[in-house]
N, C-alpha and C positions, 0 to 999 in steps of 0.2 A: 643520870642513868645512861649507860651505853645502849644505843638503839641497835639491837641485834639484826643483822642482815638476813633477809629471807632468800637471797640468791643462792644458787647451788654452788658448791665448792668446785675447784678445778681438779682434774684427775692428778694423782700423785706422780712423782718421778719413779719409774720402775727401777728395781735393784737386782734383777735376775731373770731367768727364763720364764718363770711362772708369772711374776708381776708384769713383765714386759708383754707377755701374751694377753693378759687380762686387759691391760691398759690399751693395747693395740685393738683388741676386739670391741671394747667399749667406744673407742674413738671412731672406728670404721663402721660398726654395726655388723661386722662379719664375724660370727662365732664358730665358723666351720674348721678352724685350724688350732684349737686349743690343745695343749700338751698333755701327755700322760704324767701323772703326779709321781715324783720320786724325790722331792726336796726334803731336807731336814725339817721336821715338824715345828721346831723352835727356831728355825732360821728366819731372817727378816724377809726373804723372798716369799716364802709361803705365807707368813703372817700378813704381809702387805697385800698379797693377792687375795687372801681371805677377807681382810678388812675392806678392800675395795668392792669386793662382791657383796659384802653385807651392806655397804652404804647404799646400794641400789634400793634397799628396803627402808631407808631413812630419807635423806634429802636428795639423793642421786648426785649427778655431776653435771656441770655446765657442758652443753653441747652433746650430751648422751641421751639417746632415746629412752624415755621413761618406760616404754614397753619392754626393754631388755630385763627388767626386774624378774620376769617370768620366762626368760628364754631357756629352753630345755638344755642347750649345751652348756650355758653358764651354770645352771642348777646342777648339772651332772658333775662339772668340775668342782663346784662348791662342795658337793656331797663327798667327793674324793678327798678334798682338802680337810673337811671336817673329820672324816674317818681317821686320817693320819694324826690329827690334832687330838682327837678323843683317845685313840690308842696310846698316844704318848702320856696323856693324863692318867689313863687307867693303869699304865705301867709304873707311874711315879706317885700317885696319890693313894694312900692306904685306904682300903674300903672300910665301911662301918655301917651299922644299922640302928644306932640309938641316937636320934636327933636331940632328945632331951639332955642326955649326958654331954653331947656336943655343944649345945647351947650353954649349959652350965659351965663347961670348961672355957668357952669364949667369954663368959661374963666375969671371970676372975681377972681383976686388974692387976697387972704386973708393975713392979717398981723400977724396972730397968728394961732396956731393949736395944736392938741394933738397927732398927729400920729408919727410914727417913724422918718420921715424926720425932724420934728420939734425938737423932743427929741435929736436925734443924731447931729443935727446942733449945739445945744447950750450946751448940758451937758452930752451926752452919752460918754462912754469909748470906747477905741479901741477894747476891748473884746466884747462889745455889738454891735459895728459896724460889727465885724467879724460874730457874731451870725446872724445879719441881712443878711449878704452876704450868709450864709448857707441856710437860708429860701428862699431867692430870686433865689438861684441857680436852683431850680426846674423849674422856668420859663425862666431865662435868658440863660440857656444852651440849650433851644429850642426856643429862642425868634424869633418871626416871623412865626414859624411853625404852631401853632394852627389856626392862622388867615388866613394862606395861603389856607386853604380848601375853602375859600369863592371865590377864583379867578374864577374857572369855573362856578360859580353860579350867577355871575353878568355880566352886559353887558355894552357896550358903553364907555362913558367917565368915569364912575365910575370904570370899570375894568381897563382901561388904566392908570388912576392916582393911583388906589390902587396898581397896579403892580409896578408902579414907587416908591411908598413909601416902598413897600416890598424890592425892589431892593436896596434901602438904607439900610434897615435892614440887608440885606445879603452882605453888604460891597461894593456895587457899582461895583461888578465884581472883587473885590480883597479879596482873602481868609483871609488875615491878618486883614481886616477891618470888617469882618462879626461880628455882634454884639455878637453872641454866642462865637466867638473867643475872643473878647475883654473882655467878662466876664470871660472866662477861664484864660486869662492873669491876670485879677483882683484877682481871687481866688488864683493863684499861688503867686502873690506878697503879698497877705495877709496871706501866709502860710496856706492855706486851700486846700482841695482836689478838683481839677478842674474836676474830672471825672463826667460824665453824671449820674445823680441820686445818687451821692455819699452820700447825706444827706437825702435820702428818709425815712430812719428809725429814723431820729432825729426830724422831723418836726411834729407839731400837726395838727389836723383835719382842723383847720382854714386856715392854709397855703396850705394844700392839696386842699381845696375847691376852693381857688382863681385860681389854675391852672386847676382843673377839670372843672370849668365853661367855660374856654376857649375851651377845648376839646369838652365838651358837645354842645356848640353852633356851633363850627366850623364843626363838623362831620355830622351835620344835615342840609340839604338844606333848610328845613322849618325854620331854625333859622338864615338864612343868614342876615337878617336885624339886629338881635341882635348881630351877630358877628361883623358887621361893626360898629354898635353903640358902642360896647365894645372897639373896636380898636380905634375908634375916641376919646372916652373918655380917653384912655391911652395917646394918642398923645396930647390932649388938656391940660391934667394936668401934663404931664411928665416934661415939661421944668422948671416950677418953683420948682417942687419937686426935680429935679436933681440939680438945683442951690443950694438948701439947703444942699444937700449931698456934693456938692463941697465945700461949706463953712465949714461943719463939718469935712470933710476929711482934709481940709487945717489946721483947728484948731488942729487936731490930729496928724498933720505931717505924714500923710499916705503915702505910696508908690505912685509914680506917675501914675502907671498903674491903681490904684484905682480911683484916681482923673480923669484920662483921660476918663474912661468909662462914668462917669456922665457929664463931660464937653462936650463930644460928643453928649449927648442927649439934653443938654441945647440948643445947637445950631440947631441940626437936627430937633428936635421935635417942635421947634417954627415955622419952615417952614411946617412941616407935619400938624400941627394943621389947618392951613388955607386951604391947599388942601383937607384935609379930610372933613372939614366943607362944602365947596362949591362945589368941583368937585366930591367927592365920595358920601357923604350923600345926598347932594343936587341933584345930578343926579340920585342916586338910587330912591329917593322919587318922582322925576318927572316921572320916569318910573313905579314905583310901590308904589303909595302913601298909599296903604293898609298896608305897612310895618312900618308905623310911630310909632305905639305902641311898636312893636318889637325892633325897634332901641332904643327907650327910655328904654325898659326893659334891653337891653344889657348894657346901660350906668349906670342905677341905680343898676343893680345887681353887677356890678364891684365895685361901690362905697360901697355898703352894705357889701360885703364880704371882701374887703380891709380894711374897718373900723373894722370889727370883728377880722381879723387877726392882724391888727396894735394895737388895744386895748389890745390884749392878750400879745403881745410883750412888749409893754410899761409898762403894769401893772406888768409883771414879773420883768423887769428891776428896777422899782421903789421899788419893794419889796427886791431887792438885789439878785434875783434869776435868773437862766438861763431861757431863753425862749424856749429852745430846750427840746425835750423829752429825758428822761434819758435812 
């Protein structure tokens, strides 16, 4: 088993005015000269700046004062970045207000597709699979954490069952079974760096956006419906996608630790799907029916950003290029 480090990660390399200002402010502790936001909401500069600010609520950064987590100027900048990101999503994600129909549609298994799981199942190379692992490490090394912010914000059966699902994400009380740990073991077996945020400087804006969405929704009580919708959509779609990865990894004769991570999700998430549908989303909407549209927004935003990120990866691979940032 890979022993996961508890040390804080290093600050990322800036890639533009916004991220440079954020990194400089965190390095110096001086937050008085943060810029006005005008960047492309899906540009790497804005997404990296946002991701760096969010990390203050997770493990922080080496050499950065932990007290900056609640610095008013950093929070003001973060709110402005979030507003641009949310406005972009609102402009591009079709609204809806029927979570049951949405979950029914997500539950229909397709026989073909164009995303990374389909590509890597049938034709991807081991190097491309390892690149995919690098992209996904930004989420899987904090798996469960962004959605856990919802726990104190929901009640009753929804809370009880959601905590039970998260308990599984955290290994059911066993440190060696925590899904973050299983991913670290996968990275080591694939001869990749299992350190938290090790590939932050190598992933594009689309990958950053998929993880930023989770933090954006989870950190706001007003987005609790979207947080649970997002998590439910992950659980509903995870099992068939994980099965495709198992098939691709078997085809490539990958290390067993790599296969094991996805095999674990094939079984666990098939169970999670049902309880998320009925006991979490169902109970939430019985208590707070006004959250229906927000639940759907969480589901559709996940799908939209995952498609953007997946299309970028597969397009690069089909051109014979790396999907990582040079």
